[in-house]
C-alpha positions as CSV (number, residue, x, y, z in Angstrom):
1,M,126.0,77.6,50.6
2,N,127.8,77.1,53.9
3,K,125.1,77.1,56.6
4,L,127.6,77.6,59.5
5,P,128.3,81.3,59.0
6,Y,124.6,81.9,58.5
7,L,123.7,80.1,61.8
8,L,126.4,82.0,63.6
9,V,125.0,85.3,62.4
10,C,121.5,84.2,63.5
11,L,122.8,83.3,66.9
12,L,124.7,86.6,67.3
13,F,121.7,88.5,66.2
14,A,119.5,86.7,68.7
15,A,122.0,87.3,71.5
16,G,122.3,90.9,70.6
17,A,118.5,91.3,70.6
18,A,118.3,89.6,74.0
19,M,121.0,91.9,75.4
20,G,119.1,94.9,73.9
21,Q,115.9,93.8,75.6
22,K,117.6,93.4,78.9
23,K,119.1,96.9,78.7
24,K,115.7,98.3,77.8
25,T,114.2,96.6,80.8
26,S,116.9,97.9,83.1
27,D,116.6,101.4,81.7
28,D,112.8,101.3,82.1
29,V,112.9,100.0,85.7
30,I,115.6,102.5,86.7
31,Q,113.7,105.4,85.2
32,S,110.4,104.4,86.8
33,M,112.1,104.2,90.2
34,D,113.9,107.5,89.7
35,N,110.5,109.1,89.0
36,K,109.4,108.0,92.5
37,K,112.5,109.0,94.4
38,D,110.8,111.9,96.2
39,D,108.0,109.7,97.3
40,Y,110.3,107.0,98.7
41,S,112.5,109.7,100.3
42,A,109.5,111.1,102.1
43,I,108.6,107.6,103.4
44,A,112.1,107.0,104.6
45,D,112.1,110.4,106.4
46,R,108.9,109.6,108.2
47,I,110.3,106.3,109.5
48,W,113.6,108.2,110.4
49,N,111.5,110.6,112.5
50,F,109.4,107.8,114.1
51,A,112.7,106.2,115.3
52,E,110.9,103.2,116.8
53,V,113.0,100.5,118.5
54,G,112.6,96.7,118.1
55,Y,109.1,95.3,118.4
56,Q,107.7,98.8,118.9
57,E,107.8,99.9,115.3
58,T,104.0,100.3,115.0
59,Q,104.0,103.4,112.8
60,S,107.0,102.4,110.7
61,S,105.5,98.9,109.9
62,Q,102.1,100.3,109.2
63,L,103.5,102.9,106.8
64,L,105.3,100.3,104.8
65,Q,102.3,98.0,104.8
66,E,100.1,100.8,103.5
67,T,102.6,101.7,100.8
68,L,102.6,98.1,99.6
69,K,98.9,97.6,99.8
70,N,98.3,100.8,97.8
71,A,100.7,99.3,95.1
72,G,98.6,96.2,94.8
73,F,100.2,93.8,97.3
74,K,98.3,91.4,99.6
75,V,99.6,92.0,103.1
76,D,99.5,89.5,106.0
77,A,100.3,91.4,109.2
78,G,101.4,90.2,112.7
79,V,102.9,87.0,111.4
80,A,105.0,84.6,113.6
81,D,103.6,86.2,116.9
82,M,105.1,89.6,116.1
83,P,102.6,92.5,115.9
84,T,104.9,94.6,113.7
85,S,105.9,91.9,111.2
86,F,104.3,91.4,107.8
87,V,104.5,89.5,104.5
88,A,103.5,91.4,101.4
89,S,102.9,89.3,98.3
90,Y,102.1,89.8,94.6
91,G,101.6,87.1,92.0
92,S,101.3,83.4,92.3
93,G,103.3,80.2,91.7
94,K,107.0,79.8,91.1
95,P,109.6,81.1,91.3
96,V,109.1,82.9,94.6
97,I,111.5,85.8,95.1
98,G,111.7,87.3,98.6
99,I,113.1,90.7,99.7
100,L,113.8,91.4,103.3
101,A,112.8,94.7,104.9
102,E,113.9,96.1,108.2
103,F,112.7,99.2,110.1
104,D,113.8,99.3,113.7
105,A,115.9,102.0,115.3
106,L,118.6,101.9,118.0
107,P,118.2,103.2,121.6
108,G,120.4,106.0,122.8
109,L,121.1,107.5,119.3
110,S,118.8,110.5,119.1
111,Q,120.3,112.9,116.6
112,Q,119.3,115.6,114.2
113,A,120.2,115.6,110.5
114,L,123.2,117.9,111.3
115,P,127.0,117.4,111.0
116,E,127.4,117.8,114.8
117,P,126.1,115.7,117.7
118,I,122.8,117.4,118.6
119,S,120.0,115.2,119.9
120,A,116.5,115.4,118.4
121,E,114.1,116.8,120.9
122,G,111.6,114.3,122.3
123,K,113.4,111.3,120.8
124,A,115.5,108.7,122.7
125,A,116.4,106.5,119.7
126,G,117.8,107.0,116.2
127,H,118.4,105.1,113.0
128,G,122.1,104.5,113.5
129,C,121.9,101.4,111.2
130,G,119.8,103.0,108.6
131,H,116.9,100.6,108.8
132,H,114.5,103.4,107.8
133,L,116.2,103.3,104.4
134,F,116.4,99.5,104.4
135,G,112.7,99.0,104.7
136,T,111.8,101.7,102.3
137,A,114.2,100.6,99.6
138,S,113.1,96.9,99.9
139,S,109.5,98.0,99.5
140,A,110.3,100.2,96.5
141,A,112.1,97.3,94.9
142,G,109.2,95.0,95.5
143,I,106.8,97.5,93.9
144,A,109.1,97.9,90.9
145,V,109.2,94.2,90.4
146,K,105.4,93.9,90.7
147,E,105.0,96.6,88.0
148,Y,107.3,94.8,85.7
149,M,105.5,91.4,86.2
150,E,102.2,93.1,85.6
151,K,103.3,94.9,82.5
152,N,105.0,91.8,81.0
153,K,102.6,89.2,82.3
154,I,105.4,87.4,84.1
155,K,104.5,84.3,86.2
156,G,105.8,83.9,89.7
157,T,105.6,85.6,93.1
158,I,107.4,88.6,94.6
159,R,107.3,89.0,98.4
160,V,108.5,91.7,100.8
161,Y,109.1,90.4,104.3
162,G,108.7,93.1,107.0
163,T,111.1,91.9,109.6
164,P,111.1,93.7,113.0
165,A,113.7,94.0,115.7
166,E,116.9,93.1,113.8
167,E,118.9,94.9,116.5
168,G,119.0,92.1,119.1
169,G,115.4,91.0,118.8
170,G,115.9,88.4,116.0
171,G,112.6,89.0,114.1
172,K,113.7,86.9,111.1
173,I,114.4,83.9,113.3
174,Y,110.8,83.6,114.3
175,M,109.7,83.9,110.6
176,V,112.1,81.2,109.6
177,R,111.0,79.0,112.5
178,A,107.3,79.5,111.5
179,G,108.0,78.2,108.0
180,L,107.2,81.5,106.3
181,M,110.2,81.1,103.9
182,E,109.9,77.4,103.1
183,D,108.7,78.0,99.5
184,V,111.0,80.9,98.7
185,D,113.4,80.2,95.8
186,A,115.8,83.1,96.4
187,M,116.1,85.8,99.0
188,L,117.5,89.3,98.5
189,E,118.5,91.9,101.1
190,W,120.7,94.9,101.6
191,H,122.2,97.1,104.3
192,P,123.0,100.8,104.6
193,G,126.8,101.5,104.8
194,N,129.5,103.9,103.7
195,S,130.3,102.4,100.3
196,N,128.7,100.5,97.4
197,S,129.3,96.8,97.3
198,A,127.5,93.6,96.3
199,S,130.3,91.3,97.3
200,P,129.2,88.2,99.2
201,S,130.1,88.3,102.9
202,T,129.8,86.1,105.9
203,S,129.2,87.1,109.5
204,L,129.5,85.9,113.1
205,A,126.9,83.6,114.7
206,N,125.9,84.8,118.1
207,K,123.7,84.1,121.1
208,T,122.5,86.6,123.7
209,G,120.6,86.6,126.9
210,K,120.1,88.1,130.4
211,F,121.4,86.5,133.5
212,R,119.6,87.4,136.7
213,F,120.7,86.8,140.3
214,Y,118.6,86.9,143.4
215,G,120.1,87.5,146.9
216,K,119.0,88.9,150.2
217,S,118.9,92.6,151.2
218,A,120.4,93.9,154.4
219,H,121.9,97.0,155.8
220,A,125.4,97.1,154.2
221,A,127.0,98.5,157.4
222,G,124.7,97.5,160.2
223,A,124.0,93.9,159.3
224,P,126.2,92.9,156.3
225,E,126.4,89.3,157.5
226,Q,122.7,88.9,156.9
227,G,122.9,90.0,153.3
228,R,123.7,88.0,150.1
229,S,124.7,90.4,147.3
230,A,123.2,89.7,143.8
231,L,125.7,92.3,142.6
232,D,128.6,90.3,144.0
233,A,127.3,87.4,141.9
234,I,127.2,89.4,138.7
235,E,130.7,90.7,139.4
236,A,131.9,87.1,140.1
237,M,130.4,85.9,136.9
238,N,132.1,88.7,134.9
239,F,135.4,88.0,136.6
240,M,135.3,84.4,135.5
241,L,134.1,85.3,132.1
242,N,137.0,87.7,131.6
243,M,139.5,85.0,132.7
244,M,137.8,82.7,130.1
245,R,138.9,85.1,127.3
246,E,142.4,83.6,127.6
247,H,141.0,80.2,126.7
248,V,138.9,80.8,123.7
249,T,139.8,81.0,120.0
250,P,140.9,84.4,118.6
251,E,137.7,84.8,116.6
252,T,135.5,84.7,119.7
253,R,133.8,87.9,120.8
254,I,132.2,88.3,124.3
255,H,130.3,91.5,125.4
256,Y,128.2,92.4,128.4
257,I,126.7,95.2,130.4
258,I,125.3,95.3,133.9
259,T,121.7,96.4,133.4
260,K,120.8,96.4,137.1
261,G,123.2,96.5,140.0
262,G,121.2,97.7,143.0
263,D,119.6,101.0,144.2
264,A,121.7,102.3,147.0
265,P,125.3,101.6,148.2
266,N,124.2,101.1,151.8
267,V,121.7,98.4,150.8
268,V,123.0,94.9,149.9
269,P,121.4,94.4,146.4
270,N,118.9,91.5,146.4
271,F,118.6,91.6,142.6
272,A,121.1,92.2,139.8
273,E,121.1,91.5,136.1
274,G,123.5,91.4,133.2
275,Y,123.0,91.3,129.4
276,Y,125.5,89.1,127.5
277,Y,126.6,88.3,123.9
278,V,128.9,85.6,122.6
279,R,129.9,85.5,118.9
280,H,132.0,83.2,116.7
281,P,132.1,82.4,112.9
282,D,131.1,78.8,113.7
283,I,127.6,78.2,115.1
284,M,128.7,75.1,116.9
285,E,131.4,77.1,118.8
286,V,128.7,79.6,119.8
287,K,126.7,76.9,121.4
288,N,129.8,75.7,123.3
289,L,130.7,79.2,124.4
290,W,127.2,79.7,125.7
291,E,127.3,76.6,127.8
292,R,130.6,77.7,129.3
293,M,129.0,81.1,130.1
294,V,126.2,79.4,131.9
295,K,128.7,77.5,134.0
296,T,130.4,80.8,135.1
297,A,126.9,82.0,136.2
298,E,126.2,78.8,138.1
299,G,129.6,79.0,139.8
300,A,129.0,82.7,140.7
301,A,125.6,81.8,142.3
302,I,127.1,78.9,144.3
303,G,130.0,81.1,145.6
304,T,127.8,84.0,146.6
305,E,124.9,81.9,147.9
306,T,122.5,83.6,145.5
307,R,120.0,82.1,143.0
308,M,120.5,82.4,139.3
309,E,118.2,82.2,136.3
310,Y,118.8,83.2,132.7
311,E,116.7,84.0,129.6
312,V,117.9,83.5,126.1
313,L,116.9,86.6,124.1
314,N,118.4,86.0,120.7
315,G,120.6,83.6,118.8
316,V,121.5,83.9,115.1
317,Y,123.4,81.8,112.6
318,N,126.4,83.1,110.6
319,I,125.5,84.3,107.1
320,L,126.1,81.7,104.4
321,P,127.2,83.7,101.3
322,N,125.8,82.5,98.0
323,E,128.1,83.4,95.2
324,T,125.8,82.2,92.5
325,L,123.3,85.0,93.4
326,A,126.0,87.5,94.5
327,K,127.5,87.6,91.0
328,I,124.1,88.5,89.6
329,M,123.7,91.2,92.2
330,Q,127.2,92.6,91.5
331,K,126.4,92.8,87.7
332,N,123.2,94.7,88.4
333,M,124.8,97.0,90.9
334,E,127.4,97.9,88.3
335,I,124.5,98.7,85.9
336,V,122.9,101.0,88.4
337,G,126.2,102.7,89.4
338,G,127.0,105.1,92.2
339,Y,126.1,108.7,92.8
340,T,127.8,112.1,93.0
341,L,127.6,114.4,96.1
342,T,126.4,118.0,95.5
343,P,128.5,120.9,96.8
344,D,126.2,121.2,99.9
345,E,126.6,117.5,100.5
346,I,130.3,117.7,100.2
347,E,130.4,120.5,102.8
348,F,128.2,118.3,105.1
349,A,130.4,115.3,104.5
350,K,133.6,117.2,105.3
351,K,132.2,118.3,108.6
352,I,131.2,114.7,109.4
353,Q,134.6,113.4,108.4
354,A,136.3,115.9,110.7
355,T,134.8,113.8,113.6
356,L,135.9,110.4,112.2
357,V,139.1,108.4,112.4
358,N,138.7,106.8,108.9
359,K,138.4,109.4,106.1
360,P,138.3,107.8,102.7
361,D,137.9,109.8,99.5
362,L,134.4,111.3,99.2
363,N,134.3,110.1,95.6
364,T,133.7,106.6,97.1
365,T,130.0,107.2,96.6
366,Q,130.5,107.2,92.8
367,K,132.1,103.8,92.7
368,I,131.1,100.2,93.0
369,K,133.6,98.0,94.9
370,P,135.1,95.1,93.0
371,Y,133.7,91.6,93.7
372,K,135.4,90.0,96.6
373,L,134.3,87.5,99.3
374,S,134.6,89.3,102.7
375,I,134.0,88.6,106.4
376,S,131.9,90.9,108.7
377,G,132.6,91.3,112.4
378,G,128.9,91.8,113.2
379,S,125.9,89.4,113.4
380,S,122.5,89.5,111.8
381,D,119.3,87.4,111.8
382,V,119.8,87.3,108.0
383,G,122.1,84.4,108.9
384,D,119.2,82.2,109.8
385,V,117.5,83.0,106.5
386,S,120.6,82.2,104.5
387,W,120.8,78.6,105.9
388,V,117.3,77.8,104.6
389,V,117.1,79.9,101.4
390,P,119.8,81.0,98.9
391,T,120.4,84.5,100.0
392,T,122.5,87.5,98.8
393,G,122.8,91.1,99.7
394,L,124.5,94.4,99.1
395,T,125.6,97.6,100.9
396,A,125.0,101.1,99.6
397,A,126.6,104.4,100.5
398,T,123.9,105.9,102.6
399,W,126.4,107.5,105.0
400,V,129.4,109.8,104.6
401,P,132.4,107.6,103.5
402,G,134.2,106.4,106.7
403,T,131.2,106.5,108.9
404,P,130.8,103.5,111.3
405,A,127.4,102.0,111.9
406,H,125.6,102.6,115.2
407,S,126.9,106.2,115.4
408,W,125.4,109.7,115.6
409,Q,127.1,110.4,112.2
410,A,125.1,107.5,110.6
411,V,121.9,108.8,112.0
412,A,122.6,112.4,110.8
413,A,123.4,111.4,107.2
414,G,120.5,109.0,107.1
415,G,118.2,111.9,107.5
416,T,119.6,113.8,104.4
417,D,119.6,113.2,100.7
418,I,122.9,111.4,101.0
419,G,120.8,108.6,102.7
420,H,118.1,108.9,100.0
421,K,120.6,108.5,97.1
422,G,122.2,105.4,98.6
423,M,118.8,104.0,99.3
424,M,117.8,104.3,95.7
425,I,121.0,102.5,94.5
426,A,119.9,99.6,96.7
427,A,116.3,99.7,95.6
428,K,117.2,99.6,91.9
429,T,119.8,96.9,92.3
430,L,117.4,94.7,94.3
431,A,114.7,95.2,91.7
432,L,116.9,94.4,88.7
433,T,118.3,91.3,90.4
434,A,114.8,90.0,91.4
435,I,113.6,90.6,87.8
436,E,116.6,88.7,86.4
437,L,115.9,85.8,88.8
438,L,112.3,85.6,87.8
439,N,113.5,84.9,84.3
440,S,116.5,82.6,85.2
441,P,115.4,79.2,86.6
442,E,118.9,77.9,85.9
443,V,120.5,80.4,88.2
444,I,118.0,79.6,91.0
445,K,118.7,75.9,90.6
446,A,122.5,76.6,90.7
447,S,122.1,78.7,93.9
448,W,120.3,75.8,95.6
449,V,123.1,73.4,94.6
450,E,125.6,75.8,96.2
451,L,123.5,76.2,99.4
452,R,123.2,72.4,99.9
453,S,127.0,72.0,99.3
454,K,127.6,74.3,102.3
455,T,124.9,73.1,104.7
456,G,125.1,69.4,103.8
457,E,122.2,67.5,102.2
458,G,120.9,66.3,105.6
459,F,120.8,69.8,107.2
460,Q,117.7,70.5,109.3
461,Y,117.3,74.1,110.6
462,E,117.0,74.4,114.3
463,S,117.0,77.9,115.9
464,L,119.3,78.8,118.7
465,I,116.4,80.2,120.7
466,G,114.5,77.0,121.1
467,D,110.8,77.4,121.5
468,R,110.8,80.8,123.2
469,K,108.3,83.4,122.0
470,P,109.5,86.7,120.5
471,P,110.9,89.0,123.3
472,L,108.4,91.8,122.5
473,D,109.4,93.8,125.6
474,Y,113.2,93.4,125.3
475,R,113.6,97.2,124.6
476,K,111.2,98.3,127.3
């Protein structure tokens, strides 16, 4: 008897059984999470209503912590000197799979869940980046993984990292700097958006801070020679900064606002302040750009006979995409699939799209984008995480197709079932990916090989913010 065909049949049978088991696991996890959709939607809506800005997300953080505690997680709160941060853990030993969770809102984006710009009474902020959905989906995924581990007696650890103040406060930087992710084997994250994609993407590194100038007050008409204008210093700095734009690489981005310019036109301002960002795909170029910006401020102070000081508020690395993990995420997102808009949601979406420049097909919510490496124009403190732990993420259609982030349209859709449906796509994809990684030590090993090939074997993480403490009052 020829044993080769027999062995081949056995191997095919075993492979088929394994695939069947994987499908059953996926189906069970998806069904379990679908059964809890209303519960998670209610949590997301509460955080949407809280609309708490960076480092002030007391109610939002507490709600997610309570949700995870009630599900059997051990929660350590207030880590890395941030009152609203937390790490929720279940299990023990290796592998350690982490999931990032955000929950801060944006100032100036108060909005009702309506397809027209109407502010929500009593609120000054809004979830224009969908972090109410982000934190909820990540927590839901962590709970689903915990239930799978418990049911199947799987060894390892699942962690949900509650990361405050992503919008300019850099909460994840302080967690990385404090060593809270040193033992993590793989990190998963996601972000709300207007389409469904698990393709790996990179981002811009950035550094931000406030420059303050101190002058001398005087009557602007009666004794101008006795004054030294701090506002003049800010304007001189900005003039030099704008001339500098001609002499930077095309990928450079520089933004600023004047946060304080004086109180009355007839009083020479003795204090002025500006808030500045520099961005670039290369972290070393960001450091160089920041030094050049400081020189413009120093020159402005000398020329106006004022005193200058500056405070670094935030600084993030560019995201290092990890294709080893991204391919696993893509496969699981395709298993989960997209969602269909109801007739009422289509009517809502059409009204939103009437206010947009970009108006893609509304059927976009049903599709998963093909796998493709991409570049984002924004920045995120996920970048710092990605340089110390293999990290991958996804975007889900939580907004009407074509909607930009940080807009009233994003806030509006995030408060409807459009946001909830996209949130559940993300939650299920994160859960299935984490479960697969718990059972795939070879994939985790390969992801580390890829990370080290990009950072270099001798890489030592050093944050762009130095030893400063979290800017807990940066939104006050």
